C-alpha positions in Angstrom: -9.3 -51.2 -0.3 -10.8 -47.6 0.2 -8.4 -44.8 -1.4 -7.3 -42.6 1.5 -8.0 -39.0 1.0 -5.4 -36.0 1.6 -5.5 -34.4 5.0 -7.3 -35.4 8.1 -10.2 -37.4 8.0 -13.2 -35.9 9.3 -15.5 -38.6 10.8 -15.3 -42.4 10.8 -15.1 -43.2 7.2 -15.7 -41.7 3.7 -19.2 -41.8 3.6 -19.5 -39.8 6.8 -17.1 -37.2 5.7 -19.0 -36.6 2.4 -22.2 -36.1 4.3 -20.4 -33.6 6.7 -19.1 -31.9 3.9 -22.4 -31.6 2.0 -24.2 -30.7 5.1 -21.3 -27.6 5.5 -21.8 -26.5 2.5 -25.5 -26.5 2.6 -25.3 -24.4 5.7 -22.6 -22.1 4.1 -25.0 -21.2 0.9 -28.0 -20.8 3.3 -26.3 -18.6 5.9 -23.5 -17.0 3.5 -21.0 -17.5 6.8 -20.5 -20.4 9.2 -18.3 -21.1 12.2 -16.2 -24.0 12.4 -13.1 -25.4 13.2 -10.2 -24.7 10.8 -9.8 -28.3 9.5 -13.2 -28.6 8.5 -13.4 -25.1 6.8 -9.9 -26.4 4.7 -11.5 -29.3 3.5 -14.9 -27.7 2.9 -13.1 -24.8 0.7 -12.5 -26.8 -2.5 -16.0 -28.5 -2.4 -17.7 -25.2 -1.9 -15.8 -23.3 -4.7 -16.7 -26.0 -7.2 -20.2 -26.0 -6.2 -20.3 -22.3 -7.0 -18.5 -23.0 -10.4 -21.2 -25.2 -11.1 -23.7 -22.6 -10.4 -22.4 -20.0 -12.2 -22.9 -22.3 -15.5 -26.3 -22.4 -14.5 -27.6 -25.2 -17.0 -29.5 -28.4 -15.9 -26.5 -30.5 -15.8 -24.7 -28.5 -13.4 -28.0 -28.2 -11.1 -28.2 -32.0 -11.1 -24.5 -32.4 -10.3 -25.0 -29.7 -7.3 -27.9 -31.6 -6.2 -25.9 -35.0 -6.1 -23.3 -33.5 -3.9 -25.8 -31.6 -1.5 -27.9 -34.7 -0.7 -31.0 -33.1 -2.5 -31.1 -30.1 -0.2 -33.4 -27.9 -2.7 -33.3 -24.8 -0.4 -29.4 -24.5 -0.4 -29.3 -25.4 -4.2 -31.8 -23.0 -5.1 -30.1 -20.1 -3.0 -26.8 -21.1 -4.7 -28.1 -20.8 -8.2 -30.5 -17.6 -7.6 -28.8 -15.5 -5.2 -25.2 -16.4 -4.8 -24.2 -17.2 -8.7 -25.3 -13.9 -10.2 -23.2 -12.1 -7.2 -19.7 -13.9 -8.2 -20.5 -14.1 -11.9 -17.3 -11.9 -12.9 -15.3 -13.4 -10.1 -12.8 -16.2 -11.5 -12.4 -17.9 -8.4 -11.8 -17.5 -4.9 -15.6 -17.6 -3.7 -14.9 -18.2 -0.1 -12.7 -16.5 2.7 -11.5 -18.1 6.0 -10.8 -15.8 8.9 -9.3 -17.3 12.0 -11.2 -16.3 15.3 -9.3 -18.1 18.1 -9.4 -21.5 19.9 -12.5 -23.0 21.3 -12.8 -23.3 25.0 -13.4 -26.9 25.6 -10.9 -28.6 23.2 -8.5 -25.8 22.5 -9.5 -26.6 18.6 -8.6 -23.5 16.0 -12.1 -21.8 15.0 -12.5 -20.0 11.9 -15.4 -18.0 10.2 -15.7 -19.2 6.5 -18.0 -17.0 4.6 -18.7 -16.3 1.0 -17.1 -13.6 -0.9 -20.0 -11.7 -2.4 -18.5 -8.2 -2.8 -18.4 -6.9 -6.7 -14.7 -7.8 -8.0 -12.9 -4.7 -9.4 -11.4 -6.0 -13.0 -7.4 -5.7 -13.0 -5.8 -4.1 -15.9 -4.1 -6.6 -17.9 -0.7 -5.6 -18.6 2.1 -7.0 -20.8 5.7 -6.8 -20.9 5.8 -4.6 -23.9 3.4 -2.6 -21.8 5.4 -2.1 -18.7 8.7 -1.6 -20.6 7.3 1.1 -22.8 5.8 2.8 -19.4 9.5 2.6 -18.1 11.0 4.1 -21.1 10.9 7.9 -21.4 7.9 8.8 -23.8 9.3 11.0 -26.8 6.8 13.3 -28.5 6.1 12.4 -32.3 7.7 15.1 -34.3 5.4 17.0 -36.4 6.4 19.1 -39.1 4.5 22.3 -39.4 3.8 23.7 -43.1 5.1 27.2 -43.5 2.1 29.6 -42.8 1.6 32.0 -45.8 1.2 35.7 -45.0 -1.6 37.6 -46.8 -0.1 39.7 -49.6 -1.8 42.8 -48.5 -0.4 44.4 -45.4 -2.0 47.3 -43.7 0.1 50.3 -43.2 -0.1 52.1 -39.7 0.0 55.8 -39.3 3.4 57.3 -38.8 4.2 58.1 -34.9 4.0 61.7 -34.1 7.1 63.0 -32.7 7.1 63.3 -28.9 7.0 66.8 -27.5 8.7 67.3 -24.1 7.1 69.3 -21.5 8.6 71.8 -19.1 8.4 69.5 -16.2 9.7 66.3 -17.9 12.8 68.4 -19.1 13.4 69.7 -15.5 13.2 65.8 -14.2 15.7 64.8 -16.9 18.1 67.4 -16.1 18.2 66.8 -12.4 18.6 63.2 -13.2 21.7 63.8 -15.6 23.2 66.1 -13.0 23.1 63.6 -10.3 24.5 61.0 -12.5 27.5 63.6 -13.3 28.0 64.1 -9.4 28.6 60.7 -8.7 
């Protein structure tokens, strides 16, 4: 008795389902984006992501495993290994994106666009609990003891300041200011 698969069956039997998923995966790799039903896209996602993971390895055994799944579709396998794998080399999963498009007019099936995520990945900053705890705590400046600065032995002496001489207009201004302060 055949083992039933999880989720809805996409065709008459398991062999037909494998063929359909292989053709969908080949179309996805050749065109980088396909329009299909939501059910098929959800069943295709793990298959396509596993094939991309094989392509990232790039060795002969991985190429043969991909060729088994894609049913000897050499064009799709070549595109997968030469174009797609280098673009997703830094990505650690999540190679596909499913975007809902609405409902099909004939049978009201939910349609989606499934595409490969080929944008360059921005690496996340790895933070640990100690780093976040240290960031939350106030940062204290390290205490640096300064060595006393030795002053030079020779001190230059400046010339004595000459006594100020008052001029006649300055004396008048000071006298007026003193008189006004006495009046108040």
